[in-house]
C-alpha positions in Angstrom: 0.1 0.4 -0.1 2.7 2.3 0.7 4.4 2.1 -2.5 1.1 2.5 -4.5 1.1 6.0 -2.2 4.8 6.7 -3.5 4.0 6.0 -7.2 0.7 8.4 -6.9 2.4 10.8 -5.4 5.7 11.0 -8.3 2.7 10.8 -10.8 1.0 13.9 -9.1 4.7 15.5 -9.4 5.1 14.7 -12.9 1.6 16.2 -13.6 2.1 18.8 -11.5 6.3 20.1 -13.1 4.5 19.1 -16.9 1.7 21.9 -15.9 4.4 24.2 -15.1 6.6 24.0 -18.0 3.6 24.1 -20.0 2.7 27.7 -18.7 6.1 29.1 -19.7 6.2 27.8 -22.7 3.0 29.1 -23.6 4.1 32.8 -21.7 7.4 32.6 -23.8 5.8 31.9 -27.2 2.9 34.7 -26.1 6.0 37.5 -25.7 7.8 36.5 -28.9 4.2 36.9 -30.7 4.0 40.3 -29.3 7.1 41.3 -30.1 7.0 40.2 -33.6 3.7 42.0 -34.0 5.6 45.3 -32.2 8.3 45.2 -35.0 5.9 44.7 -38.0 3.5 47.1 -37.5 3.9 50.6 -38.7 5.5 53.4 -36.7 4.3 57.0 -37.3 6.6 59.4 -39.0 8.5 61.9 -36.8 8.6 65.9 -38.1 12.5 66.1 -37.5 12.3 70.1 -39.2 10.0 72.7 -40.6 11.9 75.4 -42.8 10.3 77.8 -45.0 11.5 79.0 -48.5 10.1 80.5 -52.1 10.6 79.3 -55.2 11.4 80.8 -58.7 8.1 82.7 -59.2 8.2 83.8 -55.5 5.7 81.4 -54.3 6.3 80.6 -50.3 6.4 77.1 -49.3 7.2 75.0 -45.9 9.4 72.3 -45.8 9.0 69.6 -43.0 11.1 67.1 -43.1 9.7 63.5 -41.9 11.0 60.2 -41.0 10.2 57.0 -38.8 11.6 55.3 -36.5 11.1 51.9 -35.1 11.0 51.0 -31.2 12.3 54.7 -30.5 15.8 53.9 -32.3 18.5 56.4 -34.0 18.1 54.2 -37.5 15.5 57.0 -40.0 13.6 55.2 -42.1 11.3 56.2 -45.2 12.7 59.6 -44.8 10.5 62.3 -46.9 10.5 65.9 -47.6 6.6 67.1 -48.0 7.0 70.8 -49.6 3.1 72.7 -48.6 2.1 75.6 -50.7 -0.5 77.6 -48.5 -1.4 80.0 -51.2 -2.1 77.4 -53.4 -3.3 74.1 -50.6 -0.8 72.2 -53.2 1.5 70.0 -51.6 4.2 67.6 -53.2 6.2 65.2 -51.1 10.1 64.2 -52.3 11.0 60.5 -51.2 15.0 60.4 -52.1 16.4 57.3 -53.3 18.3 56.6 -50.5 16.2 57.3 -47.5 17.2 55.8 -44.6 20.1 56.4 -42.9 21.1 58.5 -39.3 20.8 62.1 -38.7 18.7 63.3 -41.6 18.5 67.2 -42.2 17.9 69.7 -44.3 19.4 73.2 -45.2 17.2 76.1 -47.4 20.1 78.0 -48.9 20.5 79.5 -52.8 22.9 77.2 -54.3 22.0 78.7 -58.4 21.9 82.0 -57.6 18.5 83.0 -58.3 17.3 83.9 -55.4 14.6 81.1 -54.3 15.4 78.8 -51.8 16.6 75.1 -53.0 16.7 72.3 -50.6 19.7 70.3 -49.7 19.0 67.4 -47.5 21.9 64.9 -45.8 22.0 61.6 -44.3 24.8 59.6 -42.3 24.8 56.2 -43.3 26.4 55.2 -39.9 29.3 52.9 -41.3 33.0 52.7 -40.0 33.6 55.2 -43.4 31.7 58.4 -42.8 29.8 58.1 -46.1 26.7 59.7 -46.5 23.4 60.3 -48.8 23.3 64.2 -50.4 20.5 65.5 -52.5 19.5 69.3 -53.1 16.3 69.4 -54.9 14.9 72.9 -56.7 10.9 72.8 -55.8 8.1 74.5 -58.3 5.1 74.3 -58.1 3.4 70.8 -58.6 7.0 69.4 -59.2 11.1 69.4 -57.8 14.2 69.1 -59.8 17.0 67.6 -58.8 19.7 69.2 -59.0 22.1 67.5 -57.3 22.6 63.6 -56.4 26.2 62.1 -55.1 25.0 58.8 -57.1 25.3 60.3 -60.4 29.1 62.1 -60.1 31.1 60.2 -61.4 35.0 59.4 -59.6 37.9 60.3 -62.1 40.3 59.1 -59.2 42.9 56.5 -58.6 45.6 55.8 -56.3 48.7 53.2 -55.9 51.5 53.1 -53.9 55.0 54.3 -55.6 58.6 54.1 -54.7 60.3 56.2 -52.1 57.0 55.5 -49.5 54.6 57.6 -51.8 51.2 57.2 -52.7 50.2 58.9 -55.9 46.5 60.0 -55.8 45.9 60.9 -60.0 43.0 62.6 -61.6 42.2 60.9 -64.5 40.0 63.5 -65.9 42.3 66.4 -65.7 45.5 64.2 -65.7 46.8 65.7 -62.4 48.6 63.7 -60.0 48.6 64.7 -56.6 52.0 62.8 -54.1 51.0 61.7 -50.5 54.5 61.1 -48.4 53.7 57.8 -46.1 57.7 57.7 -45.0 56.2 58.5 -41.3 53.6 55.0 -41.4 56.2 52.6 -38.9 58.6 50.0 -40.2 56.0 47.1 -39.7 54.0 49.0 -42.2 56.5 50.0 -44.3 58.6 46.8 -44.4 55.8 44.7 -45.9 55.3 47.0 -48.9 58.9 48.4 -49.7 63.0 46.7 -49.9 65.4 48.6 -47.6 65.7 51.1 -50.6 62.3 52.5 -50.4 61.3 50.1 -53.7 58.0 48.3 -53.8 58.3 44.9 -53.4 55.1 44.1 -55.6 53.1 47.1 -57.2 49.9 48.0 -54.7 47.0 49.7 -55.5 45.1 52.2 -53.3 42.3 53.5 -53.6 39.8 56.6 -53.5 36.4 55.9 -52.6 32.9 57.3 -53.9 31.9 60.5 -52.8 31.7 60.2 -48.7 30.6 63.5 -47.6 29.5 66.8 -49.3 29.1 70.1 -47.4 27.7 73.3 -48.1 29.0 76.2 -47.7 28.3 80.2 -48.6 30.4 81.9 -51.5 30.4 85.8 -50.3 31.9 87.0 -53.6 28.7 85.5 -55.5 26.0 85.6 -52.8 25.2 81.6 -53.0 25.9 78.6 -51.5 28.6 76.0 -53.0 29.1 72.4 -52.1 32.7 70.8 -51.0 32.9 67.2 -52.1 35.4 65.0 -50.5 36.3 61.1 -51.3 38.4 59.1 -49.2 41.7 57.8 -49.9 42.5 55.0 -48.1 45.5 51.9 -48.3 45.7 48.3 -47.3 42.1 48.7 -45.9 39.5 50.8 -44.9 41.3 52.1 -41.7 44.2 52.9 -43.5 43.1 56.4 -44.5 45.6 58.7 -45.9 43.2 61.8 -46.8 40.4 63.2 -49.1 40.2 64.0 -52.6 38.4 67.5 -52.7 36.0 69.3 -55.4 35.0 72.8 -54.9 32.0 72.6 -57.0 29.4 75.5 -57.8 26.3 75.4 -59.8 26.3 76.4 -64.0 23.1 76.4 -65.3 23.4 72.4 -66.3 24.3 71.4 -63.2 27.4 70.9 -60.3 30.9 71.6 -61.5 34.2 71.6 -60.0 36.1 75.2 -60.2 38.5 74.0 -57.7 40.4 70.5 -56.9 43.0 69.5 -54.2 44.4 66.3 -51.9 44.0 67.4 -48.0 46.1 64.7 -45.7 45.4 63.3 -41.8 
């Protein structure tokens, strides 16, 4: 009789443990489903900034920069510029080709010299190289002109290591060369590339990136804004940075063209 009672107690204990385990699994399942539902649902857009400008014909517009942030994160998605024309009640929506990233911001300024306000948009990619996405829009009633798109800029540069502890950056479009002295890189770094006489052991390419950063700046001589376009110059790896190519660009009627170029070292 005692043996039967022990078996019964074990069975009851087993059933209780099984029930508790089932409840825990069910609760975890509900939490996972809830988390999935939270991450999948649509979050409302956040208004990041509001600016006022005017078009060529003098119409006033309001530019509102909005983005969607999931779960109060820092990564902006669905970045949009909404243009409102109070005089006509019309609305235009600008959605950039790259509409996700970090720290989106707009600046309204005159880049063309016609007295109107264009919209400069900058977005940081968030990567280790400090890259960003950059656009300039020219609002008109009922449509918007894209005056600048960083992705459409060709890259005329290439770079390579040279004898005597140098890196040569060549502008293939203009045929200009820039020489960077890397003799201070340290013995371990240089001995992997050069012999004791400073001659390259083997041909080694360096790299000039696509557009890295675009900075608007005011030209007081022409009373309008221009652009400074930067590309990163790197060596054996991405963090092996030598400096930047610099293109100072102004709007010429058919787009932005460079009027001064140079190389800046780190």
